[in-house]
Each structure stands twice: as structure tokens, then as C-alpha cells.
C-alpha positions as CSV (number, residue, x, y, z in Angstrom):
1,M,40.5,6.8,-40.6
2,L,39.5,10.2,-39.9
3,A,38.0,11.6,-36.5
4,R,34.8,13.3,-36.6
5,L,33.1,15.5,-33.8
6,I,29.6,14.4,-33.2
7,W,27.5,16.4,-31.6
8,T,25.3,14.8,-28.8
9,H,22.6,16.8,-26.6
10,G,24.9,20.0,-26.9
11,A,28.2,18.3,-25.7
12,R,31.1,17.2,-28.0
13,L,32.2,13.7,-28.1
14,A,35.4,13.3,-30.2
15,R,35.5,9.5,-31.5
16,P,36.4,7.8,-35.1
17,A,33.2,8.0,-37.2
18,P,32.3,4.8,-38.8
19,E,33.6,4.5,-42.7
20,V,30.8,5.1,-44.6
21,S,31.0,4.2,-48.4
22,S,29.2,6.0,-51.0
23,K,26.8,3.0,-51.4
24,T,25.4,3.0,-47.7
25,P,22.8,5.2,-47.2
26,W,23.2,7.4,-44.2
27,S,21.0,6.1,-41.0
28,C,20.0,7.5,-37.9
29,R,21.1,4.2,-36.4
30,N,24.7,5.0,-36.7
31,M,24.1,8.1,-34.5
32,S,22.4,6.4,-31.0
33,S,22.5,7.8,-28.0
34,R,21.5,4.8,-26.4
35,P,24.3,2.6,-24.7
36,S,24.5,-0.8,-26.2
37,V,22.7,-3.6,-24.5
38,S,25.1,-6.3,-23.3
39,I,24.2,-9.9,-24.1
40,H,26.0,-10.5,-20.8
41,Q,23.5,-11.2,-17.7
42,P,25.1,-11.2,-14.3
43,Q,24.5,-14.2,-11.9
44,P,21.4,-14.1,-9.7
45,L,23.8,-14.2,-6.5
46,A,26.6,-12.1,-7.7
47,R,25.1,-8.9,-6.3
48,P,26.1,-7.7,-2.9
49,S,24.2,-9.1,-0.1
50,P,24.8,-9.9,3.4
51,P,26.2,-13.3,4.1
52,P,23.6,-15.9,4.4
53,L,22.7,-16.8,7.9
54,P,23.0,-20.7,9.3
55,A,20.2,-22.8,8.6
56,E,18.9,-22.7,12.5
57,Q,19.1,-18.6,12.7
58,Q,17.7,-18.4,9.2
59,Q,14.7,-20.5,10.2
60,E,13.9,-18.4,13.5
61,F,14.3,-15.2,11.1
62,E,11.7,-16.4,8.4
63,E,9.2,-17.3,11.7
64,L,9.9,-13.8,13.5
65,V,9.3,-12.0,9.8
66,R,5.7,-14.2,9.2
67,A,4.8,-13.1,12.8
68,A,5.7,-9.5,12.1
69,Q,3.5,-9.6,9.0
70,A,0.4,-11.2,10.5
71,P,0.1,-9.9,13.9
72,L,-3.9,-10.4,14.0
73,S,-3.4,-14.2,13.2
74,R,-2.0,-14.9,17.0
75,P,-4.3,-12.9,19.2
76,S,-2.5,-12.9,22.9
77,A,-3.2,-11.2,26.1
78,R,-0.9,-8.2,25.5
79,S,-2.0,-7.5,22.2
80,E,-5.6,-7.1,23.3
81,A,-4.3,-4.7,26.2
82,E,-2.4,-2.8,23.5
83,A,-5.5,-2.6,21.1
84,Q,-7.4,-1.3,24.5
85,L,-4.5,1.4,25.0
86,A,-4.8,2.3,21.1
87,M,-8.6,2.6,20.8
88,H,-9.6,6.5,21.1
89,P,-11.6,7.2,24.4
90,D,-14.8,8.2,22.5
91,A,-14.8,5.3,20.2
92,R,-17.7,3.2,20.8
93,A,-17.6,-0.2,22.6
94,P,-18.5,-3.1,20.6
95,L,-21.7,-4.8,21.2
96,R,-22.1,-8.0,23.0
97,A,-24.4,-11.1,21.4
98,E,-27.8,-11.0,23.4
99,F,-27.5,-15.0,23.0
100,E,-25.5,-17.9,22.3
101,G,-25.9,-20.1,19.6
102,E,-27.7,-20.2,16.5
103,V,-31.3,-19.9,18.1
104,N,-32.9,-16.8,19.2
105,P,-34.5,-17.6,22.5
106,S,-37.2,-14.8,22.5
107,T,-38.2,-15.1,18.7
108,G,-37.0,-19.0,17.9
109,E,-35.3,-17.5,14.4
110,I,-32.5,-20.1,13.7
111,G,-29.5,-17.9,12.3
112,G,-30.8,-14.8,12.8
113,P,-28.8,-12.1,13.8
114,K,-26.9,-11.8,17.2
115,R,-28.5,-8.7,18.1
116,E,-31.8,-7.6,17.2
117,P,-31.7,-4.5,14.5
118,V,-34.9,-2.9,15.5
119,K,-35.1,-2.0,19.2
120,K,-37.7,-0.8,22.1
121,W,-37.1,2.4,22.7
122,R,-38.3,2.6,26.1
123,D,-40.3,0.2,27.9
124,D,-43.6,1.4,26.9
125,E,-45.4,0.2,24.1
126,G,-45.2,2.2,20.5
127,D,-41.7,3.7,20.4
128,W,-39.1,1.5,18.6
129,S,-35.7,2.5,17.2
130,F,-33.9,1.7,14.0
131,K,-30.2,2.7,13.5
132,G,-30.6,5.1,16.2
133,R,-33.9,6.6,14.9
134,V,-37.2,6.3,16.8
135,S,-40.6,5.6,15.4
136,D,-43.9,5.2,16.3
137,F,-46.2,2.4,15.0
């Protein structure tokens, strides 16, 4: 068998060329620059990883991970204080509901908004505001 020089991406690699008979047409498949695909698949736990924790510590770890991923699911006094500190000083204060329950005591409306979107601007008749714009009826 003769060794042939095969040029691949500008680098010379010396390896024995496959025997090509005159009956077999030359194919580009014989000159692949890709590595062959292995049929052998590694075991799922044969990769490098830390050793497994004991069951009690693993459960504690999973609970801590769940708590860290869902911080708003369990509000606490500490988290509310941290939220107040994190709020920008120029941020608007949250609006409070004008009434409790489903029935508006001043209009008798059931299931309506907790805050009236159209408000009187002043105590005198005529000036009403809607989204901060005052209009005169």
C-alpha cells in the first residue's frame, strides 16, 4: 500500500490512502474533513459532576432553590422593607382603594373599579379630571 499526501485546509496529513480499484469511481465521500460519528454513547451519569448529597441535604437544597427562584410567592416583612428601599424616591405611591368589598357605597355599582377614574378636580361644580386632564362640562 502506498502512502499518499492528502491536502486538507492547507495542512498536509500523511496517511495511507484507501485502495481504489479502476472499477470504483472516485468519490468525495472518501475525502471528508469531518470526524466519523461514534455509535458509542456515554452513560448519562459518567460525566464529571459533584458527588450526590445525602437525601436530607438534597431536599434542603431543592427547597432553597425553589425559594430563590420564586421570591414574590412568599411576601415577608423583610422583603417589603427591602422593596421600600429599592423603590426610587420619585416613584408615585401606590393608590389605595376608596372602599372595601364589591359594592361602591357612593354609587351602588357592583364589581366596578375600586378607584373612580373620573374625579372632581376641586370641590366646586364643573371641573373634572380624567388621567390628569381637567375638563369642564
